[in-house]
C-alpha positions as CSV (number, residue, x, y, z in Angstrom):
1,M,13.4,-18.0,18.0
2,N,15.9,-14.6,17.8
3,S,14.2,-11.4,17.3
4,T,17.0,-10.3,14.6
5,R,16.5,-14.1,12.5
6,L,12.6,-13.8,12.5
7,L,12.6,-10.8,11.1
8,A,15.2,-12.1,8.3
9,Q,13.0,-15.0,7.9
10,T,9.1,-12.9,7.7
11,F,10.1,-10.6,5.0
12,G,12.9,-12.6,3.4
13,A,13.0,-16.1,2.4
14,N,9.4,-16.2,3.6
15,F,7.9,-13.4,2.3
16,A,8.3,-15.2,-1.2
17,K,5.7,-17.9,0.5
18,I,2.6,-15.3,0.4
19,H,0.8,-16.5,-2.7
20,S,-2.7,-16.2,-2.4
21,G,-5.3,-14.8,0.6
22,D,-7.4,-11.8,1.1
23,L,-5.4,-8.3,1.8
24,S,-6.8,-5.6,3.5
25,L,-4.6,-2.5,3.0
26,S,-5.3,0.9,4.7
27,I,-3.1,4.1,4.1
28,S,-4.3,7.5,5.9
29,A,-2.7,11.3,6.0
30,D,-3.7,13.8,8.1
31,L,-1.6,16.9,7.1
32,K,-2.4,19.5,8.7
33,G,-2.6,23.2,7.7
34,L,-1.7,22.0,4.1
35,K,-3.3,24.5,2.1
36,S,-4.0,22.8,-1.0
37,L,-5.9,20.1,0.7
38,H,-7.6,22.9,2.8
39,G,-6.9,20.8,6.0
40,Q,-8.6,17.6,4.6
41,P,-7.2,14.0,5.5
42,I,-5.9,11.8,2.5
43,S,-6.5,7.9,2.8
44,L,-7.0,5.2,0.9
45,Q,-8.5,1.9,1.9
46,L,-8.3,-1.4,0.0
47,S,-9.1,-5.2,0.1
48,G,-10.0,-8.3,-1.2
49,P,-8.2,-11.4,-2.9
50,F,-5.5,-11.9,-4.1
51,T,-3.7,-15.1,-5.9
52,D,0.0,-15.2,-7.3
53,S,1.3,-17.7,-9.7
54,A,4.3,-18.2,-12.0
55,G,2.7,-18.9,-14.9
56,T,-0.4,-16.1,-15.1
57,G,1.3,-13.6,-12.9
58,T,-0.7,-11.7,-10.2
59,A,-4.6,-11.9,-9.8
60,F,-6.5,-10.0,-7.7
61,N,-9.9,-8.0,-7.1
62,F,-9.9,-4.9,-4.9
63,G,-12.2,-2.9,-3.6
64,A,-10.8,0.5,-2.7
65,T,-11.8,3.7,-1.6
66,V,-9.5,7.0,-2.4
67,T,-9.9,10.1,-0.3
68,L,-8.4,13.4,-1.4
69,A,-9.3,17.1,-0.2
70,G,-12.9,15.8,1.2
71,T,-14.4,13.7,-1.9
72,T,-14.2,10.3,-1.5
73,L,-14.0,8.4,-4.5
74,P,-15.3,4.2,-4.3
75,V,-13.4,2.2,-7.0
76,G,-12.3,-1.5,-8.0
77,V,-9.5,-2.9,-9.3
78,L,-9.0,-6.2,-10.6
79,S,-6.4,-7.9,-12.2
80,T,-6.4,-11.1,-14.1
81,G,-2.8,-11.4,-14.2
82,K,-2.6,-10.4,-18.2
83,A,-4.9,-7.5,-18.1
84,L,-5.8,-5.1,-15.5
85,Y,-9.5,-3.1,-15.2
86,V,-10.3,-0.6,-13.0
87,E,-14.5,-0.7,-11.8
88,V,-16.0,2.9,-11.9
89,A,-19.8,3.3,-10.4
90,G,-20.3,-0.4,-12.1
91,S,-18.8,-0.3,-15.0
92,Y,-15.2,-1.7,-15.6
93,Y,-12.5,-0.1,-17.8
94,T,-9.5,-1.7,-19.2
95,L,-6.4,-0.3,-18.2
96,P,-3.3,0.2,-20.4
97,A,-0.4,-2.1,-20.3
98,S,1.8,0.8,-19.3
99,I,0.0,0.3,-15.7
100,E,0.6,-2.8,-15.5
101,S,4.8,-2.1,-16.6
102,S,4.8,0.7,-14.1
103,L,3.9,-1.4,-10.9
104,T,6.3,-4.2,-12.1
105,K,9.0,-1.4,-12.4
106,T,8.3,0.0,-8.8
107,A,8.3,-3.7,-7.3
108,Q,11.8,-4.2,-9.0
109,A,13.1,-0.7,-7.7
110,G,11.9,-2.0,-4.2
111,G,14.1,-5.1,-4.6
112,A,12.1,-7.7,-6.8
113,S,13.6,-9.8,-9.4
114,P,11.4,-9.8,-12.7
115,S,10.2,-12.9,-12.1
116,S,8.5,-11.8,-8.4
117,S,5.0,-12.1,-8.5
118,N,4.6,-11.6,-5.0
119,I,1.9,-9.5,-4.4
120,L,3.4,-7.2,-1.6
121,T,6.3,-6.5,-3.7
122,K,4.3,-5.9,-6.6
123,L,2.6,-3.2,-5.1
124,G,5.8,-1.7,-4.1
125,I,5.5,-2.8,-0.1
126,S,9.3,-3.9,0.3
127,P,9.3,-3.9,4.5
128,A,12.7,-5.2,4.5
129,S,14.0,-2.1,4.4
130,W,12.0,-0.2,6.5
131,L,13.0,-2.0,10.1
132,T,16.1,-2.5,11.9
133,N,16.9,-3.8,16.0
134,P,13.4,-5.7,15.9
135,Q,12.3,-7.1,19.2
136,V,9.6,-10.0,20.0
137,V,7.0,-8.2,22.8
138,G,4.3,-10.8,22.8
139,T,1.5,-12.7,21.0
140,K,-1.8,-12.2,18.6
141,M,-4.3,-13.8,17.0
142,V,-4.6,-12.8,13.7
143,G,-7.2,-14.5,11.4
144,G,-7.4,-17.3,13.7
145,V,-4.1,-17.9,13.4
146,D,-1.3,-17.4,16.3
147,T,1.0,-14.9,16.0
148,D,4.1,-13.5,17.2
149,Q,4.3,-9.8,17.9
150,L,7.6,-7.6,17.0
151,T,8.5,-4.0,17.0
152,A,11.6,-2.6,15.3
153,K,12.9,0.9,14.8
154,L,11.7,2.3,11.5
155,D,13.0,4.0,8.5
156,V,10.5,6.7,7.9
157,S,11.9,8.2,4.6
158,Q,11.7,4.5,3.2
159,L,8.5,3.6,4.5
160,L,6.9,7.2,3.4
161,S,8.8,6.4,0.2
162,D,7.2,2.9,-0.1
163,S,3.7,4.0,0.9
164,A,3.3,7.1,-1.8
165,K,4.3,4.6,-4.9
166,L,1.1,2.3,-3.9
167,A,-1.2,5.5,-3.1
168,T,0.0,7.1,-6.2
169,H,-1.0,3.8,-8.3
170,I,-4.2,3.4,-6.9
171,A,-5.4,6.8,-6.9
172,G,-3.5,8.0,-9.8
173,V,-7.0,7.9,-11.5
174,A,-8.7,9.4,-9.3
175,G,-6.4,12.2,-7.9
176,P,-3.5,13.3,-9.7
177,S,-2.8,15.7,-7.1
178,L,-1.7,13.2,-4.7
179,S,1.6,12.3,-6.1
180,K,2.5,16.2,-6.1
181,E,1.7,16.5,-2.2
182,L,3.9,13.0,-1.7
183,S,6.7,14.3,-4.0
184,P,10.5,13.0,-2.7
185,S,11.3,16.2,-1.6
186,N,8.2,16.2,0.3
187,L,8.7,13.0,1.6
188,T,12.1,14.0,3.0
189,Q,11.7,16.8,4.4
190,L,8.9,15.1,6.2
191,A,11.0,12.6,7.5
192,S,13.2,14.9,9.2
193,T,10.1,15.9,11.2
194,V,9.3,12.9,12.7
195,D,8.1,13.1,16.6
196,S,7.3,9.3,17.2
197,A,7.3,6.3,14.8
198,R,5.8,3.0,16.0
199,V,5.9,-0.4,14.2
200,D,4.2,-3.5,14.7
201,I,4.9,-6.8,12.4
202,Y,2.6,-10.2,13.3
203,S,4.6,-13.4,12.1
204,G,3.2,-16.7,11.8
205,V,4.5,-18.8,15.3
206,S,4.6,-21.9,12.8
207,D,5.3,-21.1,9.7
208,H,7.2,-17.0,10.6
209,V,5.1,-15.8,7.5
210,L,3.7,-12.2,7.5
211,R,-0.1,-12.1,8.8
212,E,-0.2,-8.6,9.8
213,F,2.1,-5.2,9.7
214,S,1.0,-1.8,11.2
215,T,2.8,1.5,11.5
216,A,1.7,5.1,12.8
217,I,3.9,8.1,12.9
218,T,3.5,11.7,14.5
219,F,5.7,14.8,13.0
220,T,5.5,18.2,14.0
221,V,7.0,20.5,11.1
222,P,8.6,24.1,12.3
223,P,7.6,27.2,11.3
224,A,11.0,27.6,9.6
225,G,9.7,24.9,7.2
226,Q,6.4,25.1,6.8
227,S,6.2,27.5,3.6
228,A,8.5,25.1,1.5
229,L,6.1,22.6,2.4
230,D,2.6,24.8,1.7
231,G,2.1,25.6,4.7
232,L,2.3,22.0,6.5
233,T,2.2,22.3,10.3
234,G,2.3,18.6,11.6
235,G,0.2,15.7,11.9
236,S,0.0,12.1,11.7
237,L,0.3,8.9,9.0
238,S,-0.2,5.2,9.5
239,L,-0.3,2.2,7.6
240,D,-2.1,-1.2,8.4
241,L,-1.8,-4.5,6.5
242,T,-3.6,-7.9,7.1
243,I,-3.4,-10.9,5.1
244,T,-5.7,-13.8,6.0
245,N,-6.9,-17.3,4.7
246,L,-3.3,-17.0,3.4
247,N,-2.8,-19.3,0.5
248,A,-6.4,-20.6,0.4
249,Q,-7.5,-21.1,-3.6
250,E,-8.6,-18.0,-5.0
251,T,-10.4,-18.0,-8.1
252,I,-10.3,-14.3,-10.0
253,A,-12.3,-14.3,-13.0
254,P,-12.4,-11.2,-15.7
255,P,-15.5,-8.7,-15.6
256,S,-18.0,-9.7,-18.3
257,S,-17.9,-6.5,-20.1
258,S,-15.6,-3.9,-20.2
259,Q,-14.8,-0.6,-21.8
260,P,-11.8,1.3,-23.6
261,F,-9.7,3.7,-20.4
262,S,-10.5,6.2,-22.7
263,D,-13.9,6.2,-22.0
264,L,-13.5,7.1,-18.2
265,L,-11.1,9.9,-19.0
266,G,-13.3,11.6,-21.4
267,G,-16.1,12.8,-18.9
268,G,-17.8,9.3,-18.4
269,S,-18.3,8.1,-14.9
270,L,-15.2,10.0,-13.4
271,G,-16.5,12.9,-14.4
272,S,-19.7,12.6,-13.2
273,L,-18.5,11.8,-9.6
């Protein structure tokens, strides 16, 4: 198949065919010289089942690990499609409806329709806006499925923007300073310093539906720009996403009990980590 057409199908009509499965996502940034992070990397690891329904919305049960400035916080993020919870140290807390609203607004800003229930657009991930000039370069087995491997040129600014949106949503409870480090102005400057950028897309051979997506970026900040970026001299960024058990039946149940979000912010489990 023509590579441009395959990319268009994978991130066009077929992107909306992703309704359930198991998602694994990793975002990491090694920001060398950044004074506020003391040279420590930033990372987000997230995995778990999800299911989308036009009637009930997006439900998922993700285990996540956020690492920021040398501190690692394991959390759970669960949505029933109607309510959103965070799990810290074995206790669940009900998140305000405003956070779910924020996720929806991010998705719509990325091009999703108000009625979209796709998990990736809900999370603010819109790969179609990152990629140009695709080429089919091989095949790979992903989760027991044969896939075509494509490479493409990468719009680094847009990728960094989407990655920052997702990381800020997930890490907002654990590390509010992350949104400062990944501010739009900082991301624009980072995009201009890129040395190399690689992207690989793996689309099902038989159905042309996304199974895996990965990027790797390296960059060097010239001395003249380092002071404006809090001493940042260079580093690397990566995003890896895999979907397995595509459209398998998933059941996401609410926690048996939960506490108000204010209890978490008031010095409970979060304050003790």
